[in-house]
py3Dmol code that shows the C-alpha trace and the ligand (Angstrom):
import py3Dmol

protein = """\
ATOM      1  CA  MET A   1     -34.069 -75.576  75.677  1.00  0.00           C
ATOM      2  CA  ASN A   2     -37.727 -76.117  74.427  1.00  0.00           C
ATOM      3  CA  GLU A   3     -37.079 -76.177  70.678  1.00  0.00           C
ATOM      4  CA  PRO A   4     -34.653 -78.800  69.644  1.00  0.00           C
ATOM      5  CA  VAL A   5     -36.972 -79.694  66.611  1.00  0.00           C
ATOM      6  CA  LYS A   6     -36.951 -76.140  65.475  1.00  0.00           C
ATOM      7  CA  ILE A   7     -33.082 -75.966  65.780  1.00  0.00           C
ATOM      8  CA  LYS A   8     -32.842 -78.919  63.468  1.00  0.00           C
ATOM      9  CA  GLU A   9     -35.313 -77.346  61.066  1.00  0.00           C
ATOM     10  CA  ALA A  10     -33.215 -74.090  61.182  1.00  0.00           C
ATOM     11  CA  ALA A  11     -30.135 -76.034  60.332  1.00  0.00           C
ATOM     12  CA  ARG A  12     -31.832 -77.780  57.351  1.00  0.00           C
ATOM     13  CA  MET A  13     -32.954 -74.386  56.092  1.00  0.00           C
ATOM     14  CA  LEU A  14     -29.464 -72.928  56.407  1.00  0.00           C
ATOM     15  CA  ARG A  15     -27.835 -75.816  54.695  1.00  0.00           C
ATOM     16  CA  GLY A  16     -30.036 -75.084  51.562  1.00  0.00           C
ATOM     17  CA  MET A  17     -29.167 -71.416  51.465  1.00  0.00           C
ATOM     18  CA  GLN A  18     -26.417 -69.420  49.840  1.00  0.00           C
ATOM     19  CA  ASP A  19     -25.422 -65.722  49.967  1.00  0.00           C
ATOM     20  CA  LEU A  20     -27.008 -65.049  53.405  1.00  0.00           C
ATOM     21  CA  LEU A  21     -27.226 -61.782  55.218  1.00  0.00           C
ATOM     22  CA  ILE A  22     -27.349 -62.038  58.970  1.00  0.00           C
ATOM     23  CA  LEU A  23     -29.094 -59.011  60.665  1.00  0.00           C
ATOM     24  CA  THR A  24     -28.002 -57.927  64.160  1.00  0.00           C
ATOM     25  CA  HIS A  25     -29.918 -55.463  66.274  1.00  0.00           C
ATOM     26  CA  LYS A  26     -29.022 -51.776  66.145  1.00  0.00           C
ATOM     27  CA  ASN A  27     -26.744 -50.487  68.978  1.00  0.00           C
ATOM     28  CA  PRO A  28     -25.247 -53.923  68.980  1.00  0.00           C
ATOM     29  CA  ASP A  29     -24.280 -55.855  72.170  1.00  0.00           C
ATOM     30  CA  GLY A  30     -22.146 -58.844  72.764  1.00  0.00           C
ATOM     31  CA  ASP A  31     -25.002 -61.268  72.234  1.00  0.00           C
ATOM     32  CA  THR A  32     -26.310 -60.020  68.892  1.00  0.00           C
ATOM     33  CA  LEU A  33     -22.673 -59.784  67.577  1.00  0.00           C
ATOM     34  CA  GLY A  34     -21.452 -62.963  69.047  1.00  0.00           C
ATOM     35  CA  SER A  35     -24.455 -64.779  67.562  1.00  0.00           C
ATOM     36  CA  GLY A  36     -23.964 -63.162  64.131  1.00  0.00           C
ATOM     37  CA  PHE A  37     -20.207 -63.769  63.831  1.00  0.00           C
ATOM     38  CA  ALA A  38     -20.235 -67.292  65.290  1.00  0.00           C
ATOM     39  CA  LEU A  39     -23.017 -68.194  62.738  1.00  0.00           C
ATOM     40  CA  TRP A  40     -21.102 -66.491  59.979  1.00  0.00           C
ATOM     41  CA  ALA A  41     -17.974 -68.617  60.775  1.00  0.00           C
ATOM     42  CA  ALA A  42     -20.004 -71.887  60.966  1.00  0.00           C
ATOM     43  CA  LEU A  43     -21.742 -71.137  57.550  1.00  0.00           C
ATOM     44  CA  ARG A  44     -18.350 -70.296  56.084  1.00  0.00           C
ATOM     45  CA  ALA A  45     -16.983 -73.669  57.301  1.00  0.00           C
ATOM     46  CA  LEU A  46     -19.852 -75.270  55.260  1.00  0.00           C
ATOM     47  CA  GLY A  47     -18.964 -73.249  52.191  1.00  0.00           C
ATOM     48  CA  ILE A  48     -22.002 -70.976  52.607  1.00  0.00           C
ATOM     49  CA  ARG A  49     -21.280 -67.303  51.848  1.00  0.00           C
ATOM     50  CA  ALA A  50     -22.670 -65.007  54.530  1.00  0.00           C
ATOM     51  CA  ARG A  51     -22.198 -61.479  55.856  1.00  0.00           C
ATOM     52  CA  VAL A  52     -23.030 -59.956  59.250  1.00  0.00           C
ATOM     53  CA  HIS A  53     -25.067 -56.671  58.912  1.00  0.00           C
ATOM     54  CA  ASN A  54     -25.708 -53.900  61.417  1.00  0.00           C
ATOM     55  CA  GLU A  55     -27.394 -50.475  61.043  1.00  0.00           C
ATOM     56  CA  GLY A  56     -24.309 -48.778  62.279  1.00  0.00           C
ATOM     57  CA  GLU A  57     -20.661 -49.576  62.625  1.00  0.00           C
ATOM     58  CA  PHE A  58     -19.290 -52.456  64.761  1.00  0.00           C
ATOM     59  CA  PRO A  59     -17.872 -51.134  68.026  1.00  0.00           C
ATOM     60  CA  ALA A  60     -14.065 -51.278  68.328  1.00  0.00           C
ATOM     61  CA  LYS A  61     -14.003 -53.569  71.356  1.00  0.00           C
ATOM     62  CA  TYR A  62     -15.442 -56.337  69.188  1.00  0.00           C
ATOM     63  CA  GLY A  63     -12.269 -56.283  67.053  1.00  0.00           C
ATOM     64  CA  PHE A  64     -11.491 -59.959  67.828  1.00  0.00           C
ATOM     65  CA  MET A  65     -14.798 -60.775  66.098  1.00  0.00           C
ATOM     66  CA  THR A  66     -14.584 -58.241  63.270  1.00  0.00           C
ATOM     67  CA  GLY A  67     -10.929 -58.462  62.477  1.00  0.00           C
ATOM     68  CA  PRO A  68     -10.929 -62.054  60.995  1.00  0.00           C
ATOM     69  CA  TYR A  69     -14.348 -61.336  59.430  1.00  0.00           C
ATOM     70  CA  PHE A  70     -13.259 -58.276  57.455  1.00  0.00           C
ATOM     71  CA  GLU A  71     -10.183 -60.209  56.329  1.00  0.00           C
ATOM     72  CA  ARG A  72     -12.360 -63.010  54.780  1.00  0.00           C
ATOM     73  CA  ALA A  73     -15.870 -61.617  54.169  1.00  0.00           C
ATOM     74  CA  GLU A  74     -16.926 -61.606  50.501  1.00  0.00           C
ATOM     75  CA  GLU A  75     -19.156 -59.175  48.612  1.00  0.00           C
ATOM     76  CA  PHE A  76     -22.424 -60.568  47.190  1.00  0.00           C
ATOM     77  CA  GLU A  77     -26.016 -59.641  46.618  1.00  0.00           C
ATOM     78  CA  PRO A  78     -27.881 -61.184  49.515  1.00  0.00           C
ATOM     79  CA  ARG A  79     -30.378 -63.910  48.508  1.00  0.00           C
ATOM     80  CA  HIS A  80     -31.562 -64.897  51.955  1.00  0.00           C
ATOM     81  CA  ILE A  81     -32.033 -62.718  55.101  1.00  0.00           C
ATOM     82  CA  ILE A  82     -32.000 -64.065  58.745  1.00  0.00           C
ATOM     83  CA  SER A  83     -31.846 -62.311  62.026  1.00  0.00           C
ATOM     84  CA  VAL A  84     -30.252 -62.996  65.403  1.00  0.00           C
ATOM     85  CA  ASP A  85     -31.158 -61.719  68.866  1.00  0.00           C
ATOM     86  CA  THR A  86     -33.729 -59.226  67.367  1.00  0.00           C
ATOM     87  CA  ALA A  87     -37.122 -59.285  68.925  1.00  0.00           C
ATOM     88  CA  ALA A  88     -38.801 -56.605  66.732  1.00  0.00           C
ATOM     89  CA  VAL A  89     -38.485 -55.064  63.333  1.00  0.00           C
ATOM     90  CA  LYS A  90     -37.924 -51.687  64.731  1.00  0.00           C
ATOM     91  CA  LEU A  91     -34.830 -52.855  66.670  1.00  0.00           C
ATOM     92  CA  MET A  92     -33.127 -53.546  63.291  1.00  0.00           C
ATOM     93  CA  GLY A  93     -32.812 -49.771  62.697  1.00  0.00           C
ATOM     94  CA  GLU A  94     -34.720 -47.758  60.167  1.00  0.00           C
ATOM     95  CA  LYS A  95     -32.551 -48.279  57.034  1.00  0.00           C
ATOM     96  CA  THR A  96     -32.066 -52.019  57.745  1.00  0.00           C
ATOM     97  CA  ALA A  97     -35.757 -52.525  58.464  1.00  0.00           C
ATOM     98  CA  ALA A  98     -36.770 -50.707  55.283  1.00  0.00           C
ATOM     99  CA  ALA A  99     -34.346 -52.766  53.156  1.00  0.00           C
ATOM    100  CA  TYR A 100     -34.774 -56.242  54.675  1.00  0.00           C
ATOM    101  CA  ALA A 101     -37.418 -56.609  57.374  1.00  0.00           C
ATOM    102  CA  ARG A 102     -39.978 -57.999  54.964  1.00  0.00           C
ATOM    103  CA  ARG A 103     -37.538 -60.607  53.599  1.00  0.00           C
ATOM    104  CA  VAL A 104     -36.376 -62.196  56.867  1.00  0.00           C
ATOM    105  CA  GLU A 105     -36.986 -65.909  56.540  1.00  0.00           C
ATOM    106  CA  LEU A 106     -35.455 -67.179  59.707  1.00  0.00           C
ATOM    107  CA  ALA A 107     -35.243 -65.456  63.121  1.00  0.00           C
ATOM    108  CA  ILE A 108     -33.219 -66.866  66.035  1.00  0.00           C
ATOM    109  CA  ASP A 109     -33.965 -65.165  69.261  1.00  0.00           C
ATOM    110  CA  HIS A 110     -34.383 -65.564  73.092  1.00  0.00           C
ATOM    111  CA  HIS A 111     -36.799 -62.654  73.848  1.00  0.00           C
ATOM    112  CA  GLY A 112     -40.290 -63.787  74.950  1.00  0.00           C
ATOM    113  CA  THR A 113     -41.634 -60.726  73.167  1.00  0.00           C
ATOM    114  CA  ASN A 114     -40.409 -61.692  69.705  1.00  0.00           C
ATOM    115  CA  GLU A 115     -42.777 -60.249  67.152  1.00  0.00           C
ATOM    116  CA  GLN A 116     -42.790 -63.455  64.926  1.00  0.00           C
ATOM    117  CA  TYR A 117     -41.913 -61.313  61.952  1.00  0.00           C
ATOM    118  CA  ALA A 118     -39.874 -64.092  60.150  1.00  0.00           C
ATOM    119  CA  LEU A 119     -41.550 -65.546  57.100  1.00  0.00           C
ATOM    120  CA  SER A 120     -40.613 -69.203  57.476  1.00  0.00           C
ATOM    121  CA  LEU A 121     -39.266 -69.937  60.950  1.00  0.00           C
ATOM    122  CA  THR A 122     -38.791 -68.327  64.313  1.00  0.00           C
ATOM    123  CA  VAL A 123     -36.597 -70.207  66.756  1.00  0.00           C
ATOM    124  CA  CYS A 124     -37.236 -68.437  70.071  1.00  0.00           C
ATOM    125  CA  ASP A 125     -36.380 -69.862  73.489  1.00  0.00           C
ATOM    126  CA  PRO A 126     -36.975 -67.411  76.232  1.00  0.00           C
ATOM    127  CA  GLY A 127     -35.408 -69.964  78.658  1.00  0.00           C
ATOM    128  CA  SER A 128     -32.063 -69.431  77.086  1.00  0.00           C
ATOM    129  CA  ALA A 129     -29.966 -66.640  78.865  1.00  0.00           C
ATOM    130  CA  SER A 130     -28.385 -65.659  75.536  1.00  0.00           C
ATOM    131  CA  CYS A 131     -29.145 -65.981  71.900  1.00  0.00           C
ATOM    132  CA  CYS A 132     -25.564 -67.397  71.620  1.00  0.00           C
ATOM    133  CA  GLU A 133     -26.779 -70.467  73.406  1.00  0.00           C
ATOM    134  CA  LEU A 134     -29.199 -71.181  70.643  1.00  0.00           C
ATOM    135  CA  ILE A 135     -26.397 -70.473  68.068  1.00  0.00           C
ATOM    136  CA  ALA A 136     -24.178 -72.993  69.846  1.00  0.00           C
ATOM    137  CA  ARG A 137     -26.840 -75.625  69.438  1.00  0.00           C
ATOM    138  CA  LEU A 138     -27.445 -74.598  65.844  1.00  0.00           C
ATOM    139  CA  ILE A 139     -23.786 -75.013  65.048  1.00  0.00           C
ATOM    140  CA  ASP A 140     -23.894 -78.497  66.529  1.00  0.00           C
ATOM    141  CA  ALA A 141     -26.983 -79.276  64.423  1.00  0.00           C
ATOM    142  CA  LEU A 142     -25.237 -77.960  61.351  1.00  0.00           C
ATOM    143  CA  GLY A 143     -22.487 -80.582  62.021  1.00  0.00           C
ATOM    144  CA  VAL A 144     -19.794 -77.999  62.224  1.00  0.00           C
ATOM    145  CA  ARG A 145     -16.876 -78.413  64.668  1.00  0.00           C
ATOM    146  CA  MET A 146     -16.694 -75.366  66.761  1.00  0.00           C
ATOM    147  CA  ASP A 147     -13.366 -73.602  66.604  1.00  0.00           C
ATOM    148  CA  THR A 148     -11.805 -71.026  69.041  1.00  0.00           C
ATOM    149  CA  TYR A 149     -13.144 -68.105  66.943  1.00  0.00           C
ATOM    150  CA  MET A 150     -16.692 -69.356  67.114  1.00  0.00           C
ATOM    151  CA  ALA A 151     -16.180 -70.292  70.803  1.00  0.00           C
ATOM    152  CA  ASN A 152     -14.976 -66.687  71.555  1.00  0.00           C
ATOM    153  CA  CYS A 153     -17.973 -65.261  69.828  1.00  0.00           C
ATOM    154  CA  ILE A 154     -20.443 -67.518  71.677  1.00  0.00           C
ATOM    155  CA  TYR A 155     -18.674 -66.943  75.055  1.00  0.00           C
ATOM    156  CA  THR A 156     -19.085 -63.146  74.587  1.00  0.00           C
ATOM    157  CA  GLY A 157     -22.767 -63.272  74.131  1.00  0.00           C
ATOM    158  CA  LEU A 158     -23.175 -65.769  76.987  1.00  0.00           C
ATOM    159  CA  ALA A 159     -21.108 -63.663  79.413  1.00  0.00           C
ATOM    160  CA  THR A 160     -22.512 -60.371  78.430  1.00  0.00           C
ATOM    161  CA  ASP A 161     -26.175 -61.378  78.593  1.00  0.00           C
ATOM    162  CA  THR A 162     -25.794 -63.054  81.960  1.00  0.00           C
ATOM    163  CA  GLY A 163     -23.845 -60.169  83.468  1.00  0.00           C
ATOM    164  CA  CYS A 164     -20.766 -62.487  83.618  1.00  0.00           C
ATOM    165  CA  PHE A 165     -22.980 -65.405  84.948  1.00  0.00           C
ATOM    166  CA  LYS A 166     -24.511 -63.260  87.696  1.00  0.00           C
ATOM    167  CA  TYR A 167     -28.071 -62.570  86.596  1.00  0.00           C
ATOM    168  CA  SER A 168     -30.927 -64.901  87.447  1.00  0.00           C
ATOM    169  CA  ASN A 169     -31.340 -65.893  83.756  1.00  0.00           C
ATOM    170  CA  THR A 170     -28.117 -67.952  84.082  1.00  0.00           C
ATOM    171  CA  THR A 171     -28.863 -71.703  83.884  1.00  0.00           C
ATOM    172  CA  ALA A 172     -26.961 -74.851  84.431  1.00  0.00           C
ATOM    173  CA  ASP A 173     -26.858 -75.091  80.611  1.00  0.00           C
ATOM    174  CA  SER A 174     -25.138 -71.692  80.454  1.00  0.00           C
ATOM    175  CA  HIS A 175     -22.422 -72.979  82.746  1.00  0.00           C
ATOM    176  CA  LEU A 176     -22.108 -76.223  80.912  1.00  0.00           C
ATOM    177  CA  LEU A 177     -21.726 -74.434  77.692  1.00  0.00           C
ATOM    178  CA  ALA A 178     -19.099 -72.044  79.236  1.00  0.00           C
ATOM    179  CA  ALA A 179     -17.114 -75.048  80.376  1.00  0.00           C
ATOM    180  CA  ARG A 180     -17.211 -76.502  76.878  1.00  0.00           C
ATOM    181  CA  LEU A 181     -16.125 -73.100  75.339  1.00  0.00           C
ATOM    182  CA  ILE A 182     -13.197 -72.788  77.795  1.00  0.00           C
ATOM    183  CA  GLY A 183     -12.215 -76.353  76.770  1.00  0.00           C
ATOM    184  CA  LEU A 184     -12.120 -75.090  73.141  1.00  0.00           C
ATOM    185  CA  GLY A 185      -9.559 -72.371  74.162  1.00  0.00           C
ATOM    186  CA  VAL A 186     -11.740 -69.355  74.822  1.00  0.00           C
ATOM    187  CA  ASP A 187      -9.603 -66.617  76.456  1.00  0.00           C
ATOM    188  CA  PHE A 188     -12.229 -65.942  79.119  1.00  0.00           C
ATOM    189  CA  ALA A 189      -9.969 -63.767  81.328  1.00  0.00           C
ATOM    190  CA  GLN A 190      -9.141 -61.477  78.486  1.00  0.00           C
ATOM    191  CA  LEU A 191     -12.888 -61.316  77.276  1.00  0.00           C
ATOM    192  CA  ASN A 192     -14.200 -60.633  80.777  1.00  0.00           C
ATOM    193  CA  ARG A 193     -11.521 -57.970  81.190  1.00  0.00           C
ATOM    194  CA  ILE A 194     -12.714 -56.235  77.925  1.00  0.00           C
ATOM    195  CA  PHE A 195     -16.384 -56.508  78.874  1.00  0.00           C
ATOM    196  CA  PHE A 196     -16.495 -56.231  82.654  1.00  0.00           C
ATOM    197  CA  GLU A 197     -13.203 -54.823  84.045  1.00  0.00           C
ATOM    198  CA  THR A 198     -12.447 -52.010  81.552  1.00  0.00           C
ATOM    199  CA  LYS A 199     -14.077 -48.596  81.330  1.00  0.00           C
ATOM    200  CA  SER A 200     -12.961 -45.745  79.080  1.00  0.00           C
ATOM    201  CA  ARG A 201     -12.224 -42.486  80.872  1.00  0.00           C
ATOM    202  CA  GLY A 202     -15.147 -41.042  78.897  1.00  0.00           C
ATOM    203  CA  ARG A 203     -17.391 -43.703  80.355  1.00  0.00           C
ATOM    204  CA  ILE A 204     -16.205 -42.792  83.928  1.00  0.00           C
ATOM    205  CA  ARG A 205     -16.974 -39.138  83.240  1.00  0.00           C
ATOM    206  CA  LEU A 206     -20.399 -40.184  81.905  1.00  0.00           C
ATOM    207  CA  GLU A 207     -21.129 -42.234  85.023  1.00  0.00           C
ATOM    208  CA  GLN A 208     -20.099 -39.288  87.322  1.00  0.00           C
ATOM    209  CA  MET A 209     -22.584 -36.984  85.428  1.00  0.00           C
ATOM    210  CA  ALA A 210     -25.401 -39.585  85.386  1.00  0.00           C
ATOM    211  CA  LEU A 211     -25.005 -40.514  89.086  1.00  0.00           C
ATOM    212  CA  ALA A 212     -24.949 -36.761  89.937  1.00  0.00           C
ATOM    213  CA  GLY A 213     -28.447 -36.561  88.531  1.00  0.00           C
ATOM    214  CA  ILE A 214     -29.904 -39.714  90.090  1.00  0.00           C
ATOM    215  CA  GLU A 215     -33.480 -39.587  91.262  1.00  0.00           C
ATOM    216  CA  TYR A 216     -35.442 -41.906  93.538  1.00  0.00           C
ATOM    217  CA  ALA A 217     -39.139 -42.671  93.712  1.00  0.00           C
ATOM    218  CA  ALA A 218     -41.526 -45.005  95.458  1.00  0.00           C
ATOM    219  CA  GLY A 219     -39.760 -44.582  98.793  1.00  0.00           C
ATOM    220  CA  GLY A 220     -36.353 -45.589  97.327  1.00  0.00           C
ATOM    221  CA  LYS A 221     -37.654 -48.626  95.437  1.00  0.00           C
ATOM    222  CA  ILE A 222     -37.068 -46.931  92.106  1.00  0.00           C
ATOM    223  CA  ALA A 223     -33.890 -45.317  90.981  1.00  0.00           C
ATOM    224  CA  MET A 224     -33.563 -43.268  87.769  1.00  0.00           C
ATOM    225  CA  ILE A 225     -30.661 -41.892  85.719  1.00  0.00           C
ATOM    226  CA  THR A 226     -30.784 -39.909  82.582  1.00  0.00           C
ATOM    227  CA  ILE A 227     -28.095 -39.703  79.768  1.00  0.00           C
ATOM    228  CA  THR A 228     -28.560 -36.886  77.294  1.00  0.00           C
ATOM    229  CA  GLN A 229     -26.769 -36.376  73.965  1.00  0.00           C
ATOM    230  CA  GLU A 230     -25.200 -33.353  75.519  1.00  0.00           C
ATOM    231  CA  MET A 231     -23.763 -35.425  78.325  1.00  0.00           C
ATOM    232  CA  LEU A 232     -22.412 -37.909  75.843  1.00  0.00           C
ATOM    233  CA  LYS A 233     -20.700 -35.088  73.989  1.00  0.00           C
ATOM    234  CA  ARG A 234     -19.229 -33.564  77.123  1.00  0.00           C
ATOM    235  CA  ALA A 235     -17.926 -36.925  78.383  1.00  0.00           C
ATOM    236  CA  GLY A 236     -16.548 -37.729  74.838  1.00  0.00           C
ATOM    237  CA  CYS A 237     -18.475 -41.006  74.635  1.00  0.00           C
ATOM    238  CA  ASP A 238     -20.124 -42.919  71.860  1.00  0.00           C
ATOM    239  CA  HIS A 239     -22.637 -45.752  71.917  1.00  0.00           C
ATOM    240  CA  SER A 240     -20.248 -48.499  72.720  1.00  0.00           C
ATOM    241  CA  ASP A 241     -19.308 -46.623  76.016  1.00  0.00           C
ATOM    242  CA  ILE A 242     -22.860 -46.797  77.117  1.00  0.00           C
ATOM    243  CA  GLU A 243     -23.211 -50.500  77.121  1.00  0.00           C
ATOM    244  CA  GLY A 244     -23.573 -51.812  80.684  1.00  0.00           C
ATOM    245  CA  VAL A 245     -24.807 -48.561  82.104  1.00  0.00           C
ATOM    246  CA  THR A 246     -28.341 -49.699  82.504  1.00  0.00           C
ATOM    247  CA  PRO A 247     -27.788 -52.152  85.312  1.00  0.00           C
ATOM    248  CA  ILE A 248     -26.248 -49.397  87.451  1.00  0.00           C
ATOM    249  CA  PRO A 249     -29.390 -47.890  89.214  1.00  0.00           C
ATOM    250  CA  ARG A 250     -30.451 -51.390  90.180  1.00  0.00           C
ATOM    251  CA  THR A 251     -27.190 -51.917  92.090  1.00  0.00           C
ATOM    252  CA  ILE A 252     -28.362 -49.381  94.795  1.00  0.00           C
ATOM    253  CA  GLU A 253     -29.465 -50.902  98.160  1.00  0.00           C
ATOM    254  CA  GLY A 254     -33.238 -51.140  98.476  1.00  0.00           C
ATOM    255  CA  VAL A 255     -33.904 -50.403  94.746  1.00  0.00           C
ATOM    256  CA  GLU A 256     -36.282 -52.832  93.081  1.00  0.00           C
ATOM    257  CA  LEU A 257     -36.511 -51.126  89.705  1.00  0.00           C
ATOM    258  CA  GLY A 258     -33.663 -49.286  87.964  1.00  0.00           C
ATOM    259  CA  VAL A 259     -34.586 -46.924  85.197  1.00  0.00           C
ATOM    260  CA  THR A 260     -32.159 -45.570  82.693  1.00  0.00           C
ATOM    261  CA  LEU A 261     -33.277 -42.868  80.211  1.00  0.00           C
ATOM    262  CA  ARG A 262     -31.013 -42.242  77.135  1.00  0.00           C
ATOM    263  CA  GLU A 263     -31.608 -39.557  74.628  1.00  0.00           C
ATOM    264  CA  LEU A 264     -31.184 -40.852  71.112  1.00  0.00           C
ATOM    265  CA  GLU A 265     -29.834 -38.713  68.138  1.00  0.00           C
ATOM    266  CA  ASN A 266     -33.455 -38.165  66.908  1.00  0.00           C
ATOM    267  CA  GLY A 267     -34.440 -36.543  70.299  1.00  0.00           C
ATOM    268  CA  ASN A 268     -36.473 -39.571  71.514  1.00  0.00           C
ATOM    269  CA  TYR A 269     -35.549 -41.497  74.589  1.00  0.00           C
ATOM    270  CA  LYS A 270     -34.612 -45.102  74.951  1.00  0.00           C
ATOM    271  CA  VAL A 271     -35.873 -46.195  78.352  1.00  0.00           C
ATOM    272  CA  SER A 272     -34.340 -49.323  79.966  1.00  0.00           C
ATOM    273  CA  LEU A 273     -35.792 -51.110  82.947  1.00  0.00           C
ATOM    274  CA  ARG A 274     -33.883 -53.469  85.236  1.00  0.00           C
ATOM    275  CA  SER A 275     -35.749 -55.197  88.055  1.00  0.00           C
ATOM    276  CA  PHE A 276     -35.640 -58.135  90.418  1.00  0.00           C
ATOM    277  CA  GLU A 277     -39.214 -59.282  91.107  1.00  0.00           C
ATOM    278  CA  LEU A 278     -41.168 -56.752  89.085  1.00  0.00           C
ATOM    279  CA  ASP A 279     -42.043 -57.729  85.467  1.00  0.00           C
ATOM    280  CA  SER A 280     -39.993 -55.266  83.412  1.00  0.00           C
ATOM    281  CA  ALA A 281     -41.249 -56.696  80.091  1.00  0.00           C
ATOM    282  CA  LYS A 282     -44.939 -56.244  81.204  1.00  0.00           C
ATOM    283  CA  LEU A 283     -44.239 -52.624  82.255  1.00  0.00           C
ATOM    284  CA  CYS A 284     -42.428 -51.802  78.977  1.00  0.00           C
ATOM    285  CA  ALA A 285     -45.338 -53.470  76.990  1.00  0.00           C
ATOM    286  CA  LEU A 286     -47.510 -50.676  78.391  1.00  0.00           C
ATOM    287  CA  PHE A 287     -45.200 -48.158  76.517  1.00  0.00           C
ATOM    288  CA  GLY A 288     -44.988 -50.236  73.283  1.00  0.00           C
ATOM    289  CA  GLY A 289     -41.727 -51.995  74.156  1.00  0.00           C
ATOM    290  CA  GLY A 290     -40.762 -55.301  75.481  1.00  0.00           C
ATOM    291  CA  GLY A 291     -37.813 -57.645  76.534  1.00  0.00           C
ATOM    292  CA  HIS A 292     -37.148 -60.024  79.329  1.00  0.00           C
ATOM    293  CA  LYS A 293     -38.819 -60.100  82.802  1.00  0.00           C
ATOM    294  CA  ARG A 294     -35.855 -58.427  84.570  1.00  0.00           C
ATOM    295  CA  ALA A 295     -34.430 -56.455  81.597  1.00  0.00           C
ATOM    296  CA  ALA A 296     -36.725 -54.681  79.136  1.00  0.00           C
ATOM    297  CA  GLY A 297     -37.008 -51.347  77.328  1.00  0.00           C
ATOM    298  CA  PHE A 298     -39.003 -49.034  75.039  1.00  0.00           C
ATOM    299  CA  GLU A 299     -38.543 -45.972  73.014  1.00  0.00           C
ATOM    300  CA  CYS A 300     -40.594 -42.856  73.292  1.00  0.00           C
ATOM    301  CA  SER A 301     -40.778 -39.089  72.792  1.00  0.00           C
ATOM    302  CA  GLY A 302     -41.354 -36.516  75.530  1.00  0.00           C
ATOM    303  CA  THR A 303     -39.285 -34.801  78.227  1.00  0.00           C
ATOM    304  CA  PRO A 304     -37.318 -36.847  80.777  1.00  0.00           C
ATOM    305  CA  HIS A 305     -39.565 -35.431  83.509  1.00  0.00           C
ATOM    306  CA  ASP A 306     -42.712 -36.615  81.903  1.00  0.00           C
ATOM    307  CA  ILE A 307     -41.346 -39.985  80.882  1.00  0.00           C
ATOM    308  CA  LYS A 308     -40.118 -40.661  84.424  1.00  0.00           C
ATOM    309  CA  ALA A 309     -43.438 -39.610  85.911  1.00  0.00           C
ATOM    310  CA  ALA A 310     -45.203 -42.088  83.617  1.00  0.00           C
ATOM    311  CA  VAL A 311     -42.844 -44.990  84.382  1.00  0.00           C
ATOM    312  CA  VAL A 312     -43.121 -44.355  88.116  1.00  0.00           C
ATOM    313  CA  ALA A 313     -46.892 -44.247  88.010  1.00  0.00           C
ATOM    314  CA  ALA A 314     -47.035 -47.583  86.056  1.00  0.00           C
ATOM    315  CA  ALA A 315     -44.480 -49.179  88.278  1.00  0.00           C
ATOM    316  CA  GLU A 316     -46.124 -48.094  91.460  1.00  0.00           C
ATOM    317  CA  ALA A 317     -49.507 -49.453  90.158  1.00  0.00           C
ATOM    318  CA  GLU A 318     -47.759 -52.757  89.496  1.00  0.00           C
ATOM    319  CA  MET A 319     -45.995 -52.831  92.909  1.00  0.00           C
ATOM    320  CA  ALA A 320     -49.353 -52.184  94.611  1.00  0.00           C
ATOM    321  CA  LYS A 321     -50.828 -55.346  93.062  1.00  0.00           C
TER     322      LYS A 321
END
"""
ligand_1 = """\
1
MN
Mn -29.581 -61.384 73.862
"""
view = py3Dmol.view(width=600, height=400)
view.addModel(protein, "pdb")
view.setStyle({"model": 0}, {"cartoon": {"style": "trace"}})
view.addModel(ligand_1, "xyz")
view.setStyle({"model": 1}, {"stick": {}})
view.zoomTo()
view.show()
């Protein structure tokens, strides 16, 4: 953690705020939602009204976060806007960005590619495996005693962003925090079952289709899968069923770069890169995207064929260096 001073500054800012809207990124994952709901609960403990916002609906599997939230959340006209785990304005979603992007005062994030769009303060530590690790520090700086609800939220972000403590972004601090959270009563077996051991039947059908269409390039060093809207419909999947698909191509022996193309509702493609040695964030930057070194993405238009060809050309050029 390189930014203890900024965490304290963020805590000071939050203490002076009321009626906060916490923005999470679109197509939300465990880290952005865990960050948002843990922070909501901590602010609530201080008597600060807050709401967690997302462009779409909260996926059902996060019911343990959203259930208690919907029971207690109050209506108000937001006076302050902050964001969590959101590196770029466009990741907020169109409607959210149009309504709030220019008003974000504080951004808490762990993506090295954060666009620094926050007006007053950006707390960004790329050395943290998850944004939730920063939120845990922020909760401590706020002087709030972490309860089991907050601990469950934080654990979810920590576990999902580290691939259940498997990815190389996992640090000793990630494990120390996990130990602390387990001490606070986190039901880690149940959470890990939800996020790592359970797949819907629709998801299995989708994986079957995606793997049937797998393509290799660069002598087997690149593996690519494509998920179209038509496939989602046929499999009976929604967005929450897709989470965790992107690491699949990289699990194949000999593959150094896994590429997943996913057709969005507007016909564009979200392209997700997962690598070991290759710098995925650098590759994605060539296409206007960003992220982490081993996990990054971008959005573009075009046919899957042309997109794959462009990614392969860029990756091969990078591999040749
Ligand atoms: Mn994250």
